[in-house]
C-alpha positions as CSV (number, residue, x, y, z in Angstrom):
1,M,89.8,84.6,115.7
2,I,92.3,87.8,116.7
3,K,93.2,89.6,114.0
4,L,96.0,91.9,113.2
5,N,96.0,95.8,113.6
6,K,93.2,95.7,115.7
7,V,93.2,96.5,119.4
8,Y,91.0,95.1,121.6
9,H,89.3,95.6,125.1
10,M,89.2,92.6,127.5
11,D,91.7,91.1,129.5
12,N,94.6,90.4,128.3
13,L,95.5,87.0,129.6
14,E,91.7,85.9,128.1
15,L,92.9,87.3,124.2
16,L,96.2,85.6,124.9
17,K,94.9,82.6,125.3
18,Q,92.9,82.8,121.8
19,M,96.2,84.0,119.8
20,D,97.6,81.3,118.3
21,D,101.0,79.4,118.9
22,E,104.1,81.1,118.2
23,S,102.5,84.4,115.8
24,V,104.1,87.3,117.3
25,D,107.4,88.8,116.9
26,L,108.0,91.5,119.4
27,I,106.2,91.7,122.8
28,Y,106.6,94.8,124.4
29,C,104.9,95.7,127.8
30,D,104.4,98.7,129.8
31,I,103.3,96.8,132.9
32,L,101.6,97.6,136.2
33,Y,104.4,98.6,138.3
34,N,102.5,97.8,141.4
35,T,102.3,101.6,142.8
36,G,99.5,101.1,144.9
37,K,98.0,104.5,142.8
38,K,94.7,104.8,141.9
39,F,95.9,107.4,138.5
40,R,93.1,109.0,137.0
41,D,92.8,106.5,134.0
42,Y,93.5,103.4,136.1
43,N,94.4,101.0,139.3
44,D,97.9,99.3,139.6
45,K,97.5,97.8,142.6
46,L,97.8,94.4,142.9
47,G,98.9,93.4,146.2
48,T,102.3,92.2,147.4
49,P,105.0,91.8,144.9
50,N,104.6,88.2,145.6
51,Q,100.9,88.9,144.5
52,A,101.5,90.3,141.8
53,I,104.0,87.7,140.4
54,E,101.0,85.0,141.0
55,W,99.2,87.5,138.5
56,Y,101.7,87.8,136.0
57,E,102.7,84.0,135.9
58,P,99.8,83.0,133.8
59,R,100.2,86.1,131.5
60,L,103.7,85.6,130.8
61,I,103.4,81.9,130.5
62,E,101.2,82.5,127.9
63,M,103.3,85.5,126.4
64,K,106.0,82.7,125.8
65,R,103.4,80.7,124.3
66,V,102.8,82.9,121.5
67,L,105.9,84.3,120.4
68,K,107.8,82.9,117.9
69,N,111.2,81.2,118.1
70,T,112.9,84.6,116.8
71,G,111.3,86.6,118.9
72,S,111.8,89.5,122.1
73,I,109.8,90.0,125.0
74,Y,110.1,93.9,126.7
75,L,108.5,94.1,129.8
76,Q,108.6,97.6,131.6
77,C,108.9,98.4,135.3
78,D,110.5,100.2,138.4
79,Y,112.4,99.1,140.9
80,R,109.1,97.9,143.0
81,L,109.0,95.0,141.0
82,V,111.6,94.6,138.7
83,H,113.4,91.5,140.6
84,Y,110.7,89.7,141.7
85,L,110.1,90.0,137.5
86,K,113.3,89.0,136.7
87,V,113.2,85.7,138.9
88,E,109.8,84.9,137.7
89,M,111.0,85.8,134.2
90,D,114.3,83.4,134.6
91,K,111.8,80.6,135.6
92,I,109.2,81.0,132.1
93,F,112.3,81.8,129.7
94,G,114.9,80.3,131.1
95,L,118.2,82.2,133.0
96,G,120.0,81.9,129.2
97,N,117.5,83.9,127.4
98,F,118.1,86.7,129.7
99,R,119.6,89.6,127.4
100,N,119.1,92.7,129.3
101,E,118.7,95.1,132.0
102,L,117.9,98.0,130.4
103,I,117.3,101.3,132.7
104,W,115.6,104.3,130.8
105,H,116.9,107.4,132.2
106,Y,115.2,110.2,131.9
107,K,115.0,113.8,134.0
108,R,112.0,115.2,136.3
109,W,111.9,117.1,139.0
110,T,110.3,115.5,141.7
111,G,110.5,117.6,144.7
112,K,112.1,117.4,148.0
113,S,112.9,113.8,149.2
114,N,115.0,112.0,152.1
115,K,116.2,109.8,149.5
116,Y,117.6,110.0,145.7
117,Q,115.3,110.6,143.9
118,S,113.5,108.1,141.3
119,L,114.7,109.3,137.8
120,H,114.6,105.7,136.0
121,D,112.3,103.0,134.8
122,N,113.8,99.6,134.4
123,I,112.9,96.9,130.9
124,L,114.0,93.4,130.7
125,F,114.5,92.4,127.3
126,Y,114.3,88.6,127.3
127,T,114.2,86.5,124.1
128,K,112.3,83.0,123.5
129,A,115.1,80.8,121.9
130,N,118.5,80.6,123.6
131,T,120.4,80.6,120.1
132,K,122.3,83.9,118.5
133,E,119.5,83.7,115.8
134,Y,116.8,86.2,117.9
135,T,116.2,89.6,115.8
136,F,118.7,91.7,117.1
137,N,118.9,95.5,114.6
138,V,122.2,97.0,116.2
139,Q,121.1,100.6,116.6
140,L,124.1,103.1,116.4
141,K,124.7,105.9,118.8
142,D,127.1,109.0,117.2
143,Y,130.4,109.4,118.8
144,T,130.6,111.9,121.6
145,E,132.3,114.7,120.6
146,G,136.0,113.9,122.2
147,S,136.1,110.4,120.9
148,K,135.1,112.3,117.4
149,K,138.1,114.5,117.7
150,R,140.0,111.9,119.3
151,K,139.2,109.3,115.9
152,E,139.6,112.4,113.3
153,S,143.4,112.6,114.2
154,T,143.9,109.1,114.3
155,L,141.9,108.1,111.1
156,H,144.5,109.4,108.4
157,R,145.8,107.6,106.2
158,F,148.9,109.2,104.2
159,K,150.1,108.0,100.6
160,D,151.6,110.0,98.0
161,G,151.9,113.1,100.2
162,K,148.2,112.9,100.7
163,K,145.6,112.9,103.6
164,Y,142.6,110.3,103.4
165,L,139.8,110.4,105.8
166,V,138.6,106.9,106.6
167,T,134.9,106.7,107.5
168,E,133.7,104.0,107.7
169,N,132.6,103.7,111.5
170,K,129.2,105.4,111.4
171,G,128.8,105.5,115.2
172,V,129.3,102.9,118.5
173,P,126.8,100.6,119.1
174,E,123.7,101.7,121.7
175,C,124.3,100.4,125.3
176,D,121.9,99.3,128.1
177,V,121.2,103.0,129.7
178,W,119.3,105.6,127.4
179,C,120.1,108.9,129.1
180,D,119.2,110.6,126.0
181,I,115.4,110.0,125.6
182,P,114.0,113.0,127.5
183,F,110.2,112.3,130.0
184,I,107.3,113.8,128.4
185,P,106.4,117.2,130.2
186,P,103.1,117.9,131.1
187,S,103.3,120.8,128.1
188,S,104.4,118.5,125.4
189,K,102.6,118.7,122.2
190,E,103.0,114.2,122.0
191,R,100.6,114.6,125.2
192,V,97.9,112.4,124.0
193,G,95.9,112.6,128.4
194,Y,96.5,109.5,129.5
195,D,98.3,108.9,132.7
196,T,101.7,107.2,132.1
197,Q,102.2,107.8,128.7
198,K,105.5,106.6,127.4
199,P,107.7,108.9,124.2
200,K,107.6,107.8,120.5
201,S,111.4,107.6,120.8
202,L,111.4,105.0,123.6
203,L,109.3,102.6,121.0
204,S,111.2,103.6,118.3
205,R,114.6,102.6,119.5
206,I,112.9,99.0,121.1
207,I,111.1,98.3,117.9
208,K,113.6,99.1,115.1
209,T,116.2,97.0,117.0
210,S,114.1,93.2,117.7
211,S,111.8,93.4,114.9
212,N,111.4,94.0,111.3
213,K,109.3,95.6,108.8
214,G,106.1,92.9,108.7
215,D,106.4,91.7,111.8
216,V,104.1,91.5,114.3
217,V,104.5,93.8,117.6
218,A,101.9,92.8,120.4
219,D,101.3,95.4,123.3
220,F,98.7,93.4,125.6
221,F,98.8,96.7,128.4
222,C,98.6,99.0,125.1
223,G,97.1,102.0,127.8
224,S,97.4,104.9,125.2
225,G,99.3,103.1,122.2
226,T,102.2,105.1,121.6
227,S,103.5,100.9,120.8
228,L,100.9,100.6,118.5
229,V,101.5,104.0,116.9
230,V,105.2,103.9,116.2
231,A,104.5,100.5,115.0
232,K,102.9,101.0,111.9
233,E,104.7,104.3,111.7
234,L,107.9,101.9,110.9
235,G,106.1,99.7,108.7
236,R,105.1,97.2,111.5
237,Q,102.2,95.1,112.4
238,Y,100.2,95.0,116.0
239,I,98.1,93.6,118.2
240,G,97.0,95.9,121.0
241,C,94.9,95.1,124.6
242,D,93.8,96.9,127.2
243,I,90.9,96.5,130.2
244,S,90.3,100.0,130.1
245,Q,88.4,101.4,127.5
246,K,89.2,105.0,127.2
247,A,93.1,103.3,127.2
248,V,91.2,101.4,123.4
249,D,89.2,104.7,122.4
250,I,93.1,106.9,122.6
251,T,95.1,103.9,120.9
252,L,92.4,103.9,118.1
253,K,92.4,107.6,117.3
254,R,96.1,108.1,117.0
255,I,95.8,105.3,114.9
256,N,93.3,106.3,113.3
257,D,95.1,109.9,113.0
258,L,98.4,108.9,111.1
């Protein structure tokens, strides 16, 4: 029996097959990008793009099964697989359940190159049900300085010679290009010694948007466990999985240190 608030060291397909239908509110996975590289902590090689999608297909089918009808799924990847993966997700989850392709743009010097530098990841966001009943808590971001000045100059109402500032609106809804979340530099205190670690602020935005307190957040490629750490900090329950013992050990330590 799969228990909540645990991290499992096993193949994620085996774990998924043991999980109940409609038992998860939010799935986030920083999947294998199929770079062909062997990192210190894992081998990111699945073959050709078509072979990679064949490997993902049964896992995506199971993810849909365990997701609640009000649930959402976010898959993070890059240019190598995003187009192939979107076609597969359209097939499994339905084209009508595609919500966004989010772009996480970060600044990271990569040296000289004979092409434009690749400085973003793609995050595919789908829901299970083709309705408006899925969980989506709008995240507001602050106005630009120019917008603040224009707003301040136009949001004054005059009555009996007095001036009143209208301040009902606290910001604008977040867009699908995220430029305000930096890449974690090697010297950062947030680093835990695991390749391709993602920043907590990235996971915080996703978890706050597509889940509520007490909901279940699942990550079947949990790596360093950032998604699970943030889920716990935000009052969510979690299920984590990774085939790497090092990943599980790092994740458990981070969670236990909270």
